[in-house]
SELO-524051 format. One record per residue (C-alpha): chain; x, y, z; residue number from 1. Coordinates in nm, 3 decimals. Example, Ala and Ser with C-alpha at 12.3 -4.5 7.8 and 13.67 -1.06 7.14 Angstrom:
BEGIN
(pt "A"; (1.230; -0.450; 0.780); 1)
(pt "A"; (1.367; -0.106; 0.714); 2)
This chain:
BEGIN
(pt "A"; (-2.644; -0.329; -3.358); 1)
(pt "A"; (-2.320; -0.573; -3.392); 2)
(pt "A"; (-2.088; -0.531; -3.096); 3)
(pt "A"; (-1.764; -0.363; -3.235); 4)
(pt "A"; (-1.996; -0.130; -3.348); 5)
(pt "A"; (-2.066; -0.043; -2.984); 6)
(pt "A"; (-1.756; -0.113; -2.853); 7)
(pt "A"; (-1.659; 0.168; -3.152); 8)
(pt "A"; (-1.942; 0.396; -3.027); 9)
(pt "A"; (-1.823; 0.336; -2.673); 10)
(pt "A"; (-1.472; 0.462; -2.678); 11)
(pt "A"; (-1.538; 0.714; -2.944); 12)
(pt "A"; (-1.760; 0.881; -2.672); 13)
(pt "A"; (-1.488; 0.840; -2.393); 14)
(pt "A"; (-1.251; 1.016; -2.715); 15)
(pt "A"; (-1.477; 1.318; -2.751); 16)
(pt "A"; (-1.418; 1.324; -2.353); 17)
(pt "A"; (-1.108; 1.327; -2.352); 18)
(pt "A"; (-1.160; 1.065; -2.127); 19)
(pt "A"; (-0.984; 0.777; -2.362); 20)
(pt "A"; (-0.713; 0.579; -2.184); 21)
(pt "A"; (-0.378; 0.452; -2.455); 22)
(pt "A"; (-0.082; 0.297; -2.343); 23)
(pt "A"; (0.207; 0.502; -2.351); 24)
(pt "A"; (0.627; 0.459; -2.318); 25)
(pt "A"; (0.840; 0.627; -2.090); 26)
(pt "A"; (1.130; 0.838; -2.297); 27)
(pt "A"; (1.434; 0.599; -2.119); 28)
(pt "A"; (1.648; 0.918; -2.148); 29)
(pt "A"; (1.365; 1.131; -1.911); 30)
(pt "A"; (1.415; 1.143; -1.514); 31)
(pt "A"; (1.194; 0.982; -1.343); 32)
(pt "A"; (0.871; 1.168; -1.164); 33)
(pt "A"; (0.630; 0.925; -1.229); 34)
(pt "A"; (0.657; 0.581; -1.168); 35)
(pt "A"; (0.593; 0.439; -0.766); 36)
(pt "A"; (0.943; 0.217; -0.794); 37)
(pt "A"; (0.981; 0.538; -0.435); 38)
(pt "A"; (1.339; 0.330; -0.358); 39)
(pt "A"; (1.491; 0.296; -0.729); 40)
(pt "A"; (1.519; -0.054; -0.687); 41)
(pt "A"; (1.435; -0.149; -0.992); 42)
(pt "A"; (1.692; -0.006; -1.139); 43)
(pt "A"; (1.939; -0.110; -0.803); 44)
(pt "A"; (2.226; -0.348; -0.947); 45)
(pt "A"; (2.270; -0.545; -0.548); 46)
(pt "A"; (1.924; -0.680; -0.634); 47)
(pt "A"; (1.975; -0.812; -0.957); 48)
(pt "A"; (2.307; -0.994; -0.824); 49)
(pt "A"; (2.101; -1.101; -0.478); 50)
(pt "A"; (1.843; -1.191; -0.689); 51)
(pt "A"; (2.042; -1.444; -0.959); 52)
(pt "A"; (2.196; -1.576; -0.695); 53)
(pt "A"; (1.924; -1.635; -0.481); 54)
(pt "A"; (1.713; -1.789; -0.784); 55)
(pt "A"; (2.001; -2.030; -0.883); 56)
(pt "A"; (2.061; -2.194; -0.573); 57)
(pt "A"; (1.645; -2.266; -0.486); 58)
(pt "A"; (1.454; -2.238; -0.762); 59)
(pt "A"; (1.393; -2.575; -0.935); 60)
(pt "A"; (1.163; -2.486; -1.171); 61)
(pt "A"; (1.034; -2.150; -1.357); 62)
(pt "A"; (0.655; -2.224; -1.348); 63)
(pt "A"; (0.461; -2.300; -0.981); 64)
(pt "A"; (0.290; -2.542; -1.169); 65)
(pt "A"; (-0.143; -2.421; -1.021); 66)
(pt "A"; (-0.341; -2.311; -0.775); 67)
(pt "A"; (-0.236; -2.302; -0.472); 68)
(pt "A"; (-0.436; -2.516; -0.331); 69)
(pt "A"; (-0.319; -2.759; -0.589); 70)
(pt "A"; (0.038; -2.753; -0.667); 71)
(pt "A"; (0.096; -2.459; -0.664); 72)
(pt "A"; (0.231; -2.409; -0.292); 73)
(pt "A"; (0.588; -2.470; -0.190); 74)
(pt "A"; (0.806; -2.456; 0.117); 75)
(pt "A"; (0.946; -2.164; -0.019); 76)
(pt "A"; (0.624; -1.990; -0.051); 77)
(pt "A"; (0.532; -2.065; 0.290); 78)
(pt "A"; (0.900; -1.982; 0.462); 79)
(pt "A"; (0.852; -1.645; 0.236); 80)
(pt "A"; (0.497; -1.550; 0.380); 81)
(pt "A"; (0.607; -1.650; 0.719); 82)
(pt "A"; (0.961; -1.427; 0.692); 83)
(pt "A"; (0.756; -1.123; 0.615); 84)
(pt "A"; (0.499; -1.157; 0.819); 85)
(pt "A"; (0.748; -1.146; 1.079); 86)
(pt "A"; (0.996; -0.836; 0.950); 87)
(pt "A"; (0.642; -0.652; 0.950); 88)
(pt "A"; (0.524; -0.777; 1.354); 89)
(pt "A"; (0.263; -0.962; 1.262); 90)
(pt "A"; (0.154; -1.354; 1.358); 91)
(pt "A"; (0.090; -1.487; 1.002); 92)
(pt "A"; (0.014; -1.363; 0.649); 93)
(pt "A"; (-0.117; -1.484; 0.299); 94)
(pt "A"; (0.108; -1.415; -0.053); 95)
(pt "A"; (-0.125; -1.284; -0.387); 96)
(pt "A"; (-0.028; -1.196; -0.682); 97)
(pt "A"; (-0.143; -0.842; -0.621); 98)
(pt "A"; (-0.285; -0.624; -0.405); 99)
(pt "A"; (-0.588; -0.598; -0.591); 100)
(pt "A"; (-0.652; -0.965; -0.559); 101)
(pt "A"; (-0.587; -0.894; -0.168); 102)
(pt "A"; (-0.811; -0.614; -0.141); 103)
(pt "A"; (-1.078; -0.775; -0.326); 104)
(pt "A"; (-1.028; -1.191; -0.208); 105)
(pt "A"; (-1.075; -1.033; 0.131); 106)
(pt "A"; (-1.401; -0.775; 0.086); 107)
(pt "A"; (-1.545; -1.016; -0.129); 108)
(pt "A"; (-1.565; -1.294; 0.147); 109)
(pt "A"; (-1.440; -1.183; 0.564); 110)
(pt "A"; (-1.697; -0.932; 0.561); 111)
(pt "A"; (-2.038; -1.205; 0.679); 112)
(pt "A"; (-2.378; -1.103; 0.553); 113)
(pt "A"; (-2.573; -0.823; 0.756); 114)
(pt "A"; (-2.148; -0.680; 0.808); 115)
(pt "A"; (-2.061; -0.320; 0.690); 116)
(pt "A"; (-1.801; -0.108; 0.532); 117)
(pt "A"; (-1.724; 0.221; 0.575); 118)
(pt "A"; (-1.438; 0.343; 0.370); 119)
(pt "A"; (-1.217; 0.660; 0.315); 120)
(pt "A"; (-1.335; 0.813; 0.026); 121)
(pt "A"; (-1.044; 0.764; -0.146); 122)
(pt "A"; (-1.025; 0.397; -0.107); 123)
(pt "A"; (-0.843; 0.242; -0.388); 124)
(pt "A"; (-1.100; 0.063; -0.663); 125)
(pt "A"; (-0.989; -0.268; -0.513); 126)
(pt "A"; (-1.154; -0.207; -0.218); 127)
(pt "A"; (-1.502; -0.128; -0.382); 128)
(pt "A"; (-1.477; -0.424; -0.642); 129)
(pt "A"; (-1.477; -0.646; -0.309); 130)
(pt "A"; (-1.721; -0.542; -0.146); 131)
(pt "A"; (-1.967; -0.501; -0.462); 132)
(pt "A"; (-1.932; -0.900; -0.450); 133)
(pt "A"; (-1.966; -0.950; -0.092); 134)
(pt "A"; (-2.278; -1.007; 0.139); 135)
(pt "A"; (-2.331; -0.686; 0.291); 136)
(pt "A"; (-2.603; -0.497; 0.456); 137)
(pt "A"; (-2.425; -0.139; 0.319); 138)
(pt "A"; (-2.100; 0.014; 0.243); 139)
(pt "A"; (-2.018; 0.418; 0.301); 140)
(pt "A"; (-1.754; 0.690; 0.298); 141)
(pt "A"; (-1.668; 0.904; 0.530); 142)
(pt "A"; (-1.471; 1.210; 0.418); 143)
(pt "A"; (-1.099; 1.122; 0.311); 144)
(pt "A"; (-0.867; 1.156; 0.621); 145)
(pt "A"; (-1.166; 1.326; 0.796); 146)
(pt "A"; (-1.210; 1.195; 1.159); 147)
(pt "A"; (-1.448; 1.388; 1.283); 148)
(pt "A"; (-1.676; 1.222; 0.883); 149)
(pt "A"; (-1.561; 0.869; 1.042); 150)
(pt "A"; (-1.683; 0.899; 1.429); 151)
(pt "A"; (-2.046; 1.087; 1.270); 152)
(pt "A"; (-2.101; 0.713; 1.058); 153)
(pt "A"; (-2.018; 0.499; 1.337); 154)
(pt "A"; (-2.267; 0.693; 1.549); 155)
(pt "A"; (-2.503; 0.696; 1.155); 156)
(pt "A"; (-2.475; 0.317; 1.208); 157)
(pt "A"; (-2.534; 0.272; 1.570); 158)
(pt "A"; (-2.846; 0.495; 1.553); 159)
(pt "A"; (-2.955; 0.297; 1.273); 160)
(pt "A"; (-2.846; -0.095; 1.351); 161)
(pt "A"; (-2.935; -0.188; 1.678); 162)
(pt "A"; (-2.721; -0.515; 1.594); 163)
(pt "A"; (-2.436; -0.272; 1.537); 164)
(pt "A"; (-2.473; -0.125; 1.876); 165)
(pt "A"; (-2.473; -0.462; 2.026); 166)
(pt "A"; (-2.160; -0.632; 1.899); 167)
(pt "A"; (-2.371; -0.818; 1.680); 168)
(pt "A"; (-2.314; -0.704; 1.334); 169)
(pt "A"; (-1.965; -0.585; 1.240); 170)
(pt "A"; (-1.783; -0.323; 1.057); 171)
(pt "A"; (-1.511; -0.289; 0.897); 172)
(pt "A"; (-1.277; 0.030; 0.864); 173)
(pt "A"; (-1.134; 0.111; 0.539); 174)
(pt "A"; (-0.818; 0.300; 0.524); 175)
(pt "A"; (-0.507; 0.376; 0.340); 176)
(pt "A"; (-0.172; 0.427; 0.479); 177)
(pt "A"; (-0.055; 0.657; 0.220); 178)
(pt "A"; (-0.273; 0.797; -0.085); 179)
(pt "A"; (-0.156; 0.742; -0.414); 180)
(pt "A"; (-0.313; 1.059; -0.580); 181)
(pt "A"; (-0.321; 1.281; -0.295); 182)
(pt "A"; (0.005; 1.187; -0.151); 183)
(pt "A"; (-0.113; 1.227; 0.238); 184)
(pt "A"; (-0.098; 0.973; 0.508); 185)
(pt "A"; (-0.382; 0.814; 0.748); 186)
(pt "A"; (-0.447; 0.959; 1.057); 187)
(pt "A"; (-0.429; 0.606; 1.165); 188)
(pt "A"; (-0.402; 0.681; 1.530); 189)
(pt "A"; (-0.660; 0.912; 1.560); 190)
(pt "A"; (-0.837; 0.686; 1.391); 191)
(pt "A"; (-0.790; 0.413; 1.600); 192)
(pt "A"; (-0.913; 0.583; 1.856); 193)
(pt "A"; (-1.226; 0.668; 1.709); 194)
(pt "A"; (-1.285; 0.351; 1.612); 195)
(pt "A"; (-1.276; 0.224; 2.038); 196)
(pt "A"; (-1.511; 0.458; 2.137); 197)
(pt "A"; (-1.747; 0.442; 1.937); 198)
(pt "A"; (-1.768; 0.064; 1.819); 199)
(pt "A"; (-1.595; -0.054; 2.189); 200)
(pt "A"; (-1.715; -0.397; 2.137); 201)
(pt "A"; (-1.550; -0.544; 2.012); 202)
(pt "A"; (-1.684; -0.553; 1.652); 203)
(pt "A"; (-1.470; -0.262; 1.481); 204)
(pt "A"; (-1.188; -0.429; 1.210); 205)
(pt "A"; (-0.971; -0.159; 1.070); 206)
(pt "A"; (-0.785; -0.283; 0.702); 207)
(pt "A"; (-0.477; -0.104; 0.589); 208)
(pt "A"; (-0.350; -0.044; 0.246); 209)
(pt "A"; (0.013; -0.013; 0.286); 210)
(pt "A"; (0.075; -0.072; -0.069); 211)
(pt "A"; (0.275; 0.295; -0.093); 212)
(pt "A"; (0.425; 0.270; 0.259); 213)
(pt "A"; (0.599; -0.040; 0.237); 214)
(pt "A"; (0.927; 0.075; 0.222); 215)
(pt "A"; (0.921; 0.440; 0.217); 216)
(pt "A"; (0.826; 0.428; 0.632); 217)
(pt "A"; (0.941; 0.307; 0.965); 218)
(pt "A"; (1.269; 0.108; 1.075); 219)
(pt "A"; (1.422; -0.066; 0.728); 220)
(pt "A"; (1.062; 0.065; 0.551); 221)
(pt "A"; (0.837; -0.191; 0.778); 222)
(pt "A"; (0.543; 0.120; 0.651); 223)
(pt "A"; (0.340; 0.333; 0.819); 224)
(pt "A"; (0.171; 0.081; 1.090); 225)
(pt "A"; (0.506; 0.033; 1.207); 226)
(pt "A"; (0.536; 0.409; 1.390); 227)
(pt "A"; (0.255; 0.296; 1.587); 228)
(pt "A"; (0.251; 0.199; 1.990); 229)
(pt "A"; (0.301; -0.187; 1.999); 230)
(pt "A"; (-0.137; -0.190; 2.095); 231)
(pt "A"; (-0.226; 0.029; 1.807); 232)
(pt "A"; (-0.068; -0.192; 1.647); 233)
(pt "A"; (-0.277; -0.485; 1.778); 234)
(pt "A"; (-0.561; -0.294; 1.667); 235)
(pt "A"; (-0.535; -0.350; 1.288); 236)
(pt "A"; (-0.733; -0.662; 1.160); 237)
(pt "A"; (-0.578; -0.662; 0.878); 238)
(pt "A"; (-0.263; -0.488; 0.671); 239)
(pt "A"; (-0.210; -0.445; 0.309); 240)
(pt "A"; (0.186; -0.427; 0.119); 241)
(pt "A"; (0.183; -0.514; -0.256); 242)
(pt "A"; (0.599; -0.541; -0.389); 243)
(pt "A"; (0.539; -0.395; -0.699); 244)
(pt "A"; (0.559; -0.024; -0.593); 245)
(pt "A"; (0.918; 0.064; -0.384); 246)
(pt "A"; (0.999; -0.328; -0.373); 247)
(pt "A"; (1.025; -0.336; -0.712); 248)
(pt "A"; (0.869; -0.663; -0.775); 249)
(pt "A"; (0.504; -0.797; -0.779); 250)
(pt "A"; (0.256; -0.971; -0.558); 251)
(pt "A"; (0.145; -0.882; -0.185); 252)
(pt "A"; (0.066; -1.026; 0.102); 253)
(pt "A"; (-0.202; -0.986; 0.417); 254)
(pt "A"; (-0.106; -0.954; 0.718); 255)
(pt "A"; (-0.316; -1.131; 0.983); 256)
(pt "A"; (-0.401; -1.022; 1.344); 257)
(pt "A"; (-0.555; -1.376; 1.433); 258)
(pt "A"; (-0.414; -1.709; 1.230); 259)
(pt "A"; (-0.847; -1.762; 1.139); 260)
(pt "A"; (-0.834; -1.523; 0.907); 261)
(pt "A"; (-0.536; -1.678; 0.693); 262)
(pt "A"; (-0.718; -2.047; 0.736); 263)
(pt "A"; (-1.034; -1.853; 0.594); 264)
(pt "A"; (-0.878; -1.687; 0.299); 265)
(pt "A"; (-0.763; -1.986; 0.162); 266)
(pt "A"; (-1.140; -2.126; 0.201); 267)
(pt "A"; (-1.282; -1.803; 0.064); 268)
(pt "A"; (-1.118; -1.576; -0.118); 269)
(pt "A"; (-1.172; -1.620; -0.493); 270)
(pt "A"; (-0.864; -1.467; -0.667); 271)
(pt "A"; (-0.664; -1.692; -0.416); 272)
(pt "A"; (-0.859; -2.022; -0.547); 273)
(pt "A"; (-0.883; -2.014; -0.888); 274)
(pt "A"; (-0.500; -1.823; -0.978); 275)
(pt "A"; (-0.227; -1.972; -1.068); 276)
(pt "A"; (0.069; -1.937; -0.715); 277)
(pt "A"; (0.332; -1.707; -0.781); 278)
(pt "A"; (0.663; -1.831; -0.995); 279)
(pt "A"; (0.944; -1.890; -0.822); 280)
(pt "A"; (1.124; -1.643; -0.991); 281)
(pt "A"; (0.890; -1.373; -0.797); 282)
(pt "A"; (0.892; -1.570; -0.468); 283)
(pt "A"; (1.279; -1.513; -0.602); 284)
(pt "A"; (1.254; -1.180; -0.657); 285)
(pt "A"; (1.061; -1.088; -0.308); 286)
(pt "A"; (1.227; -1.255; -0.065); 287)
(pt "A"; (1.528; -1.073; -0.229); 288)
(pt "A"; (1.432; -0.745; -0.138); 289)
(pt "A"; (1.368; -0.839; 0.200); 290)
(pt "A"; (1.679; -0.959; 0.173); 291)
(pt "A"; (1.782; -0.567; 0.160); 292)
(pt "A"; (1.533; -0.451; 0.403); 293)
(pt "A"; (1.629; -0.637; 0.662); 294)
(pt "A"; (1.983; -0.639; 0.653); 295)
(pt "A"; (1.958; -0.281; 0.625); 296)
(pt "A"; (2.030; -0.234; 0.249); 297)
(pt "A"; (1.715; 0.016; 0.201); 298)
(pt "A"; (1.807; 0.255; 0.455); 299)
(pt "A"; (2.065; 0.468; 0.279); 300)
(pt "A"; (1.873; 0.537; -0.023); 301)
(pt "A"; (1.466; 0.572; 0.256); 302)
(pt "A"; (1.710; 0.865; 0.386); 303)
(pt "A"; (1.789; 1.018; 0.060); 304)
(pt "A"; (1.454; 1.040; -0.037); 305)
(pt "A"; (1.285; 1.171; 0.251); 306)
(pt "A"; (1.554; 1.440; 0.173); 307)
(pt "A"; (1.451; 1.512; -0.143); 308)
(pt "A"; (1.112; 1.537; 0.031); 309)
(pt "A"; (1.226; 1.801; 0.200); 310)
(pt "A"; (1.431; 1.948; -0.058); 311)
(pt "A"; (1.089; 1.947; -0.316); 312)
(pt "A"; (0.845; 2.073; 0.013); 313)
(pt "A"; (1.143; 2.348; 0.030); 314)
(pt "A"; (1.129; 2.412; -0.361); 315)
(pt "A"; (0.758; 2.462; -0.389); 316)
(pt "A"; (0.747; 2.731; -0.083); 317)
(pt "A"; (0.868; 2.999; -0.310); 318)
(pt "A"; (0.696; 2.956; -0.606); 319)
(pt "A"; (0.430; 3.152; -0.692); 320)
(pt "A"; (0.039; 3.156; -0.605); 321)
(pt "A"; (-0.208; 3.184; -0.829); 322)
(pt "A"; (-0.496; 3.046; -0.914); 323)
(pt "A"; (-0.435; 2.866; -1.222); 324)
(pt "A"; (-0.260; 2.600; -0.978); 325)
(pt "A"; (-0.312; 2.450; -0.618); 326)
(pt "A"; (-0.013; 2.285; -0.394); 327)
(pt "A"; (-0.121; 2.063; -0.126); 328)
(pt "A"; (-0.027; 2.194; 0.212); 329)
(pt "A"; (0.367; 2.245; 0.321); 330)
(pt "A"; (0.585; 2.090; 0.438); 331)
(pt "A"; (0.528; 1.758; 0.239); 332)
(pt "A"; (0.506; 1.447; 0.406); 333)
(pt "A"; (0.569; 1.211; 0.108); 334)
(pt "A"; (0.768; 1.164; -0.200); 335)
(pt "A"; (0.353; 1.189; -0.404); 336)
(pt "A"; (0.309; 1.512; -0.500); 337)
(pt "A"; (-0.032; 1.646; -0.668); 338)
(pt "A"; (-0.015; 1.977; -0.872); 339)
(pt "A"; (-0.378; 2.026; -0.917); 340)
(pt "A"; (-0.401; 2.319; -1.185); 341)
(pt "A"; (-0.676; 2.358; -1.435); 342)
(pt "A"; (-0.447; 2.251; -1.716); 343)
(pt "A"; (-0.268; 1.922; -1.644); 344)
(pt "A"; (-0.235; 1.785; -1.981); 345)
(pt "A"; (-0.025; 2.073; -2.090); 346)
(pt "A"; (0.158; 2.110; -1.779); 347)
(pt "A"; (0.254; 1.695; -1.813); 348)
(pt "A"; (0.314; 1.787; -2.145); 349)
(pt "A"; (0.572; 2.136; -2.152); 350)
(pt "A"; (0.725; 1.921; -1.846); 351)
(pt "A"; (0.764; 1.589; -2.075); 352)
(pt "A"; (0.957; 1.766; -2.355); 353)
(pt "A"; (1.163; 1.911; -2.111); 354)
(pt "A"; (1.299; 1.520; -2.021); 355)
(pt "A"; (0.998; 1.523; -1.686); 356)
(pt "A"; (0.851; 1.163; -1.687); 357)
(pt "A"; (0.523; 1.326; -1.524); 358)
(pt "A"; (0.127; 1.247; -1.587); 359)
(pt "A"; (-0.193; 1.466; -1.573); 360)
(pt "A"; (-0.368; 1.275; -1.403); 361)
(pt "A"; (-0.782; 1.330; -1.483); 362)
(pt "A"; (-1.142; 1.220; -1.437); 363)
(pt "A"; (-1.262; 0.983; -1.336); 364)
(pt "A"; (-0.942; 0.894; -1.155); 365)
(pt "A"; (-0.998; 1.261; -1.007); 366)
(pt "A"; (-1.242; 1.511; -0.949); 367)
(pt "A"; (-1.280; 1.669; -1.222); 368)
(pt "A"; (-1.249; 1.982; -0.972); 369)
(pt "A"; (-0.873; 1.889; -0.815); 370)
(pt "A"; (-0.739; 1.680; -1.192); 371)
(pt "A"; (-0.388; 1.761; -1.141); 372)
(pt "A"; (-0.013; 1.647; -1.264); 373)
(pt "A"; (0.117; 1.377; -1.028); 374)
(pt "A"; (0.435; 1.418; -0.942); 375)
(pt "A"; (0.667; 1.109; -0.716); 376)
(pt "A"; (0.994; 1.114; -0.628); 377)
(pt "A"; (1.289; 0.815; -0.573); 378)
(pt "A"; (1.595; 0.830; -0.423); 379)
(pt "A"; (1.722; 0.771; -0.752); 380)
(pt "A"; (1.661; 1.152; -0.861); 381)
(pt "A"; (1.935; 1.391; -0.720); 382)
(pt "A"; (1.830; 1.693; -0.575); 383)
(pt "A"; (1.966; 1.881; -0.922); 384)
(pt "A"; (1.689; 1.708; -1.096); 385)
(pt "A"; (1.395; 1.795; -0.834); 386)
(pt "A"; (1.545; 2.199; -0.881); 387)
(pt "A"; (1.498; 2.191; -1.259); 388)
(pt "A"; (1.114; 2.073; -1.218); 389)
(pt "A"; (1.024; 2.340; -1.015); 390)
(pt "A"; (1.193; 2.615; -1.190); 391)
(pt "A"; (1.015; 2.462; -1.459); 392)
(pt "A"; (0.675; 2.450; -1.303); 393)
(pt "A"; (0.777; 2.852; -1.222); 394)
(pt "A"; (0.818; 2.990; -1.557); 395)
(pt "A"; (0.516; 2.783; -1.689); 396)
(pt "A"; (0.280; 2.916; -1.406); 397)
(pt "A"; (0.452; 3.230; -1.475); 398)
(pt "A"; (0.390; 3.267; -1.911); 399)
(pt "A"; (0.026; 3.063; -1.840); 400)
(pt "A"; (-0.019; 3.403; -1.642); 401)
(pt "A"; (0.037; 3.589; -1.887); 402)
(pt "A"; (-0.185; 3.411; -2.160); 403)
(pt "A"; (-0.411; 3.416; -1.904); 404)
(pt "A"; (-0.408; 3.835; -1.874); 405)
(pt "A"; (-0.624; 3.898; -2.149); 406)
(pt "A"; (-0.860; 3.721; -2.109); 407)
(pt "A"; (-0.939; 3.792; -1.711); 408)
(pt "A"; (-0.949; 4.178; -1.860); 409)
(pt "A"; (-1.245; 4.096; -2.124); 410)
């Protein structure tokens, strides 16, 4: 079979299974309830102004010129790394072109031969891609946000491998702060307690992905981990903050508890070594948004976002209970709301036609029985938009219930 025929057959199979992915454009006039632009900074005139002023001052050229190990490094990049690490209370950090690159880079090279990775069942695909390229002995999942399941996996590991018990083999525990599909937050304090109790010899390394929580939680948007005690924060070995969501630019930084981790990544993280470094405009955009964070200019946006979360939580509690539709636990804690339904594409289509930009999330991105419409709140949303969205969902539920009644009788 010719290659083009093989590709066509694969795409046809995916289309028949309703799994075909396509690029799409959001209607410019629709209300944004889909993107990860949680603070609505992508349309901020203030951020735009800071960016242009800074760009005119510091950028001698556009492109970086190469990999950071060759010609792509700069004093500007190094100063920015130090500034961001200081803002988040970390000794040092290393910039990557994306959060994906950072996770792949870390998990493919830092865990050593014979080590283990224990990860939350809903961890991002980039972590999987990283440890699959590593030399670890095994990777095992624990049930999502379930500390009892984590405890069980660590106990099992100690019993199966005496090197774990003695501290000779390392165990990397991978979790996210805010999970992008379920919209729930990691119980970090409990995870740290379990980790230290089960592996007291110092061979447990917690790796935290703050991609969706940066800018949304903590003082000045420092992230979910910033709400821990200083002692607990010290138990996090590496912390990933990305800039493409609430911070409205792109790239990422991996904060390192120990300087030697940064030095090791510079020598062994292939996505860093073999990629052209970020351009000056990208570095400047990151510097501009951190300027706003540091000076408290995003606090008002953060506060409004959390008021919308409370508003949405209150309104959802009034929706009728139906087997066609499942809500997460109320009150909501995050700007991400999964509307679990048997008819995600239909609900998304109804809402889109009424001017709400939402997306259906279907298998294989999520499990078949947990397909959903993913709703995201933003600081740029108005209370009236949130109210209108919930009313539209409520009307669809009633209409769908009536539609399903004849089938139920049969």
